[in-house]
Each structure stands twice: as C-alpha cells, then as structure tokens.
N, C-alpha and C positions, 0 to 999 in steps of 0.2 A: 694520661696527663698532669702537667704540670703546669705551677703561676709560676710566672720570669718571676725571680728573682733583682730585687731596688738596691741596684747602685748607687745613694745618698748625698756620695760625695759628688760622682759625676753630675747629679742634677744640682749641686748648690755652685759648681763653678760656674755648670751652665748659664745658672738661670744667672747669678750673679752677675754677668758677662753682658748679660742682653741690656739695651740703653734706654731708656723712657721714650722713645718712640712718639708711642703715639698721643703723647698729650701737645708735642710741635702743632698737630691737623686739628686735633679735639680735645677740648679740656674736656675730661671724663673722668669720673666717679675711678674708674678703673688704673688712672695713673696713678694717681695717691696710695691705693691698694699695692700697685707692684711694685713703687717706688719703694714703703716697707717692707714686702719681701726681701726685696731685694739686701736691705739692709741689714735683714736678720739673718740671708745668708750671707752674706760678708761679715759678719760683725760674730759669727755660730752661735747664738742664740737659736737653737735648732728643739726648740720645748715640743714644739705642734710639728708634728711630721708633716713634710712638703705636701705628701699627697691632699692632706687635710688640707692645709693651705690650699691648693690649686680648687680646691673644693668649693671651698669658699667665697672665694675670686668669683669664681664664674658664677655660681648663685647672685654675690653681689651686683656682677653686670650682667643679669640675665643672660647667661652664654651657657650654649646648650652640651653637658656634658653626656646625661645618658638618653638615650633614646631620640626617635626623630632619625633624618636622612635628610644626605644637604645635596648631593646626587640622583641620576635617577637610579633607582630601580631595577629598571631595563636594561643590559649592557649588553657593547658586542664587542671580543677582543681575538686580534687576528695575529701569529705569526705564523709566517712562509705563509702555506696552504692551510694549515689550521685554524680555521673558524670557532669559537665559543658561543655562545645566548643566549645567557640566563637571564630571568625573571621570578621574581619574588625567593622562594626557597629553594630554586631549580637551576640545571642551567642542560643543554642538551650542546655535545658537542661533534662536526664533520670535519670534511675535508672542502676546498673546493677547485678541488683537480676534480679535471675532466674526463679521469679513469680510477677515478674513487666508485668504489663496490656501491656507494650509498649507504653505506656501515652508520651507524651513527649508537654513540653514549652519552648515555641522558644519568645525572646525580641528583637525589636528590636531598637539603641537607637536615630537615625534619626527622630523615631518618638513620643521621648519623648519629654516632657515638656524644652522649651529653655527659660532664662533668656532674653529679650530686653536690646545687649548690646549699649553701645553710642560709634557713631560715633570716637571719637580719644583714644588710649589712652594716657600713660602717653609721651611719645616724641613727642606727637601730629600726630602720623602716623597711619592709619587706622587699626582697630584691625580685628586682624583673629578670625573668626567666627568657623573655626574648623570645620573638617570633621563625628564627629561622631563614629571615632574608637577609639572603647577599649583596653585601653592601657595597664591596670593591674587590677584583678580580681581576689579574696578568699573565700571564705566561713570562717563563724566562728569555733571555737572549737567543737560545738557539732552536726554543721551543721544548726542550724533554719535560717541564718542567712546566704545572699551573696549579697557583695557589691561590688563594678566596678567604676572605674572614666576611662572619655573618652577625646578627643583629643576637644569637647568642652569644656574643664573645668566645669564637671558635677563631681557630687557623686551621684551614683544611689543605695538605698538601696529596699534589698526584702525580705521575708519572704520564705522561701522555703517550708514550710507544711500545707497549701500549697502556692504553687509560688502564690506571689503576690507583686507586686510595693509598697513600701510602700513612700517614697519620693523622690525626686529628688533637688541635690541641690549646688550651684553654689561653684567652689572655686576659690583659688586666682589664681593658676595657672597650670599650666598639671603637670597629677603628674603620678609618674616613680611608686608606691608600697605602697602596703596598708595592713591593715594587724589589725582584730580585739584583741582588750583587750582578757584575758581568763575568766573575767568574763562576756562577751560578754554586755559590758554596753555601748564602746567605740568604735572607728573605726578609726587610727591611719592614716593618709595620706603624703605621703612625696611628696615633688617636687622640676621640675627642676629646681628653685633658691636657693634650699638648706633648705628649709622650712620644720617641721612638725607641722600637725591643727587634730583636736581630735574634733572628730563628735560622738556627742551621739548615741544613738541606743535607748533607750527606750524616746528618745523624737525627732521623726523622723523628723522632720523638722526644731529643731533646729539649730544655728548657729556655723560656727567651731570655732576655741581658739586655738592663736597659741601656742605651747606648748615649741621650739625648733627651732635654723640655725644653720646651716653650713657656709663658706663663699664658699661652692663650689656644686654643682649639685648633690644630692640625688639618690642615684640607688637603694638603699633596707634600711627598716628599719624590726625591728625584733620587740620580748619581750621576755619577761623570761616567764615563764610561771604562776610564783608567781605575774607578774605583777608590781615587783619592780624594772626594768629595761625598761629602751627604747636603743635599738641595731640602731644605725643608719652606713650606709654605702657612700662615697664620692667618688664624681672623683678625686679628690684628696689625693689616698692613705689611706684611714684611715678607723676608722672602731672605732667609740666613746661610750663610753658603759656611759648614765645618767638616773639620779633616775628618776622616773616616776611619784613622789610624786612633784618634786623640780625640774624638770629638765634642770636649771642653773647651778647645781651640780654634775660636771662630775667624773665619779668613777674610771675610765682607759681609752688611746687609743690602742689600737691594732695595732701594725705600725711596719713594712715589706714587706708586698704589695711595689712592686715599679711599677705599673698602678692601674688604675681605681679599685675600687673594685665592681664587680659584680651583688655578692650575698652575702648572711651572714643566716645564719640558726640556731637556739640553738638546741639540739641535746635534738631530742623527747626523758625521761625515762632519760639523763643525764644532768642537767639542768644550770651544770657547766660549759659544755663546749659549743662549737664556730666552723661552719666549715664556710670558707669563701674561697673564688675563685673570682678571680681576670683577667683581660686583660693579666697579665705577666705570663699567660697561669700555676699555679700552686693553689692548694690545700691544705689549712691551718688548721689548732686542732688548738684554746687554749683555755685558760682556763682565759675566757674574765674579770673577775674579778679585777687581777693583773692585764690581759693586756704579761701576758707570751705565745709566741708561744711554742707550746708539740710540733709540728709536723709538716712538710711542704715535698710533693709530688708536681713534674715537673710532668707536665702531655706530655710534649712536647716529652718528654724521655720515655713517656710510646708505644708515635704512632706505630704502627704497617702497616706497616714499619716504618722505623725508617726517620723521615725529616733529610734531610743533613742539615749540617749548613746555618742558616739566613730562619728557617722556618718558616712557615706562622703564623703568633702573629693569637689566637683567644681566647676568652673570652669562662667562663660560663656558661647559658642560666639561669638551672634548675641545681640543686642540690633535692637531694630527700631523702628519707631517709625513710628504710622496722624493723621494731622496731622486728621482725622476727626472723632475721636473724640478726639482726645489718648492716645492709646491704646499703652502699650510693652510690647513683648513678647521676653521672655528662653529664649533653648533652651540645655539645660543642656549639658555636656559628658557623652555617657554615659550619659544619662537621657534615658527617649521622655516628654518632659514639657514644658510650654512654660508660665511663665508669663507673668499676662498681667497688670499693672498701672495705675489710672490716674493723668494725670501733673495734679494742678495748682498749673498755675502763679502764682498769684497767691499763692496759699498756700505755693509751694513744697517741695509735697507728693508724694509717691508712695502711692495706698491701692490693695492688694491687692482683686481683681478676680476673678479664677478661676486652675484649674490644667489646666489642656491636656493629658491622657491617652492616653496613643497603645499600641496593640498593636507596633505594631513603631517600630525605630531610626529617631529623628528624625532627618537630616543636616541638612537647613539652614532655613530663614522669611525670607521676605520683603514686607511686603507691598506691596498693589498701591493706590494709592489711592480709586480705583472699585469693585472688588472688596470684597476683605479680605484676610484673612493665608494664602498659600498658602508650605504643608509638604511637603517634600520628604522622603519617607520609602523604608526598607528593605522597601517593598510592591511587588510584580510585577504584580498584580495593579492596583493605583489607585497610584504612584510619585510623583504630586502628585496633592494635595488642596486643596478652598480651605476654608476657615474665616471665618463669618461671624459677627456678635450679633445674632442673628433674636430681638429680646421681649426683649431684654435677656443672656441668657448665649451665649455664643459655640458654634454648633454646625455639622458640616457641611454644605455646600451639595451636596445631589444631584448628580448629574454631569449637567454640560453639554455641549452638544456642541464649546466649548470644551474643557471638561475631556479630555473623550473621545479628544480630537483631540493636548493636548499629552501626555498617559498613551500614547498611542501612539506619537507620537515615540520617549518616553523606555523603553517597552518595545523597539520597536526597536534600541536602541542599550544594553540592559541592560547588559550585560559591561563596559561603560564605567563605569558605578555600581558593580556588584558587585565588581570586578577590583580596584577606587581604596579602594575602603571594608574591603578583607581588608586590606591593611594601614596602615590607620589608627592612630594612638595615642594620640589625644587632646592635653592635657595635662598626662598622666602628667609626664612624667620632667621639669618643672618646677620642681613643689615644693620644699621645701628641704630638706635629711636635716639632722636635730640626732642629733647622738652623746653620747649622757650618757657618759662616761669614770669620770667621779664614784667611780660606787658600785662599780662590779669594780674599781677602784683600790682601796679602803675593804676589799673583799673577798681583794683578794691580800693587802693587809698584816695582815692577821686572821690567816690562814691563817699567811704565815710567821712570827707574832710567836709564833703556836702550837707549830710544828715547830720556834723555836727556845727554848720556856722546855720541850718535851721533849725538845730535845737536852740541855739542863741537867742535868732531873731525872735521863737516862742515866747521863751524866757524874760525876755528886755521887755519894759513898758512902752506902752505906746506915745509917746507925744500929743501934749494937749495944744488946744488955739494960745497963739500967743499971746501973753499977760497974765496968763489964767495962775502963774504961778505967784502974782503979786497978789491977787485978786484974796488967791489964798490967803496972804503971807496977813 
C-alpha cells in the first residue's frame, strides 16, 4: 500500500479561484481565514503547507476533519440485480434475481490488511487507528467493481464477477464519498479535509493522485456520464463544477443552499441536470454548467402533519432516481419518512407526489430498475421491503420468495446492522453554530451603568433642610 502523492500546485490554483461565498450569507470567522489562505495561494507565499493551513482552518471554525460520521453507517447499494448491505465494518453481497441460488459473499474490514501507522501525527499527538467502520461504498456503472472506504483510512477495491478483493490502499484522510468514472478506469474519493483523490482501477495497487481541493469538508462527489466534469459538494453551502481533465479550471458554482450540501446527483438520462439536497431542508434542481437554479422544493413544508414554526432541521441522506417513471426518492436523516417527487425534465420542474411513512427507522433506500424501491429499515422481522406504485400511490409489495430470502440473510447478520446503527450520529454535527453575544453585552453594559449610578448616589451627601447652610454660616 502507498499514500497518495500531493500535487501542491493543483491545490494552490484550485483554492485561489474559490470565492468567498459563505460570507455573503453569514458573517463568519472562516470567511476572513479563507480569504487569507487564498491571498497566500495567489501571492505564492507557501512557507506553511496547504495541508497544515486547512487543518488550522478546520479547527478554528469547529470543522470535523477526523473521526465522526456524517451519513448512516448502515447502507444499501444496488447495481442491476447485485445488492450490498453494509453495517459497521462488514458487508454482505447477494442478488435480487429470483433464479439466484442463495449464494452470499461477506467481507469484514477488520480482517483486511492494515498499514502500520506512525505513533505521532502532524500535531505530535498519537494517531487515531480508526474503528474499521465502513464510511462509504459504491458500485461501478456496469456493476463489475465495488469500492468502499472505512474509518481506518483505507480504500478497498473488489471485483464482483465473481466477488474478489483486488486491493487495499491507504488514503490521507477519512473519506465521505466516492464514485467511479463512467469508463471504470478510476475511482474518485472525497475526504473530510476537502480533497478529491483519484485511484486507478486497472492498476489496483497504484498510488492516489490529488485532483482538486476545497477549503471546507467535502460531503459528496459526482461525475457526469461523459466524465467531463467533476461535481463536488461541501460543508460551506457550495457545489463546484470542475473540468475532470484540468480540475483547477472551474466551470461554475451552484449557489443557493444556506446550509451544508449533503447529497448531489447528476440525473440519469438527463446529463445536463443536477439534483442537490442540503441541511436547509430543500431539494434543488440545477442546470449545473451555468450554475442556474431551475427549481427549489421546501421539504419542511411538505411534512404531514405540518411541523410547527421552528421545526426540526433535517438533511437528506440519500437521493435515489427511478428512470422508469422519472421518480426521485429522498430519505431524510433521522426521520422515518421518504419523499417521492416526479421530475418533468422538459419543464425543468419537480412535482411532489407522495410521502411514505414507516413505523421504524429507515436506514437507506435504493431503486432497482425492474422492481421498485427497496427500503432498508430497523425492523428485525422485515429489514428489507419493496415498494411499488400500484395503481397510483406507492405501496409495499407483499412478501415474495426473493424478499423472504433477502430478509433471511439480514436476520442472520442482524448484529452487524443493529450495532452500527447504535453509534450513528447522522448530520447533526454539521450545522453552523451561531453566537449572539450582542444582547448579552448590552445587558451587562446596562447593569454596569446602573451599578455606577448607584455608587454615585451613595457617595454624594444628602441635602439638608432649607436654610441650614445660612445658619451654619
């Protein structure tokens, strides 16, 4: 295994072009710090490495650079009829085909090869060895490859036909998202320090290469179907569109979210459109090359029953698309419900269709093109259920031999799911903290003035009766 090599020139050019966007909506300490970093990048004063600068920035604004979890540690992945369910450090792979013989492939990251870490990190503190929890996973376009990243800073690549572990490579920081190129020659990995690295699939033991960098934590990464553009979403409300061949060249920014951008997806079949979700409880449709927002849906207003004023904030943890009916399904973090929208690509609008409510916590969702919506939930009796639009509204499908076989596999590995869900913290730690010290300052000032006036009254002599002064004279 080897660590990715850092191209400092690429980092400097990319960061120098990133505008101070957050300061327009919120007066934050990070804006001044970010401007200072960009000034250093432009002037070429690089006496301190970019990695150290970004670590200092993250610590200064309270960013999460190491440890923690943004999305659910229990996840579902589907490609064709290949299905993977992950929980904690393990995952199991099977098939949704009715002709499947019940074969099951399992893998435990805790048993995978580990690189020997140094005892000290950059700041002189002991290095966190990680917990082997799987942080993100995905299939390649054809389903021939599967990749995951874990809490021990590893990228593990698999071949799926048949299932075989091809390589275990180390990454610089813990990762939040990953995706394969359409050509399946590379896999892009986004990490918590704001960088995107590319790793070769054809050379499974090759080192990673730094492609681009943000000044804040990345939460998702996507590629266009022609591999021309890399789209990245960060904690500071930005979506950046960069050229894949030259990532320091930025095509556009998609601006409008007021909280961290949790998920992005280039719409399958409509490569000019982008869907994004955020901690501001909105789903937005973009024409990403121009950075133009086409439509915005307020999810909080769609809740049934409606939430009172000051409703609970939530983020979308999964965007799923079904090409058969142009349906968009959204899973909300921490809420047992799924929003279903209809995408009208010609009118460039999203139409709300239905809200699916569940009696149990929903861990993840994914569409299977020929079947419908698979829902992974916290229910031992029926951990995996299938929903379809039967005669109009979406409804659960009665148990079939396939669903019973899949649920049997999950019940046999229930400890994997239950243990991982118990430590899941979701997106709650990513919201910006606001501090209003003006009112408390004015209150303390008023108290000081009252105390000063009280002392003056005590020190001044009491006035005597009229004419007393003349008599004394």
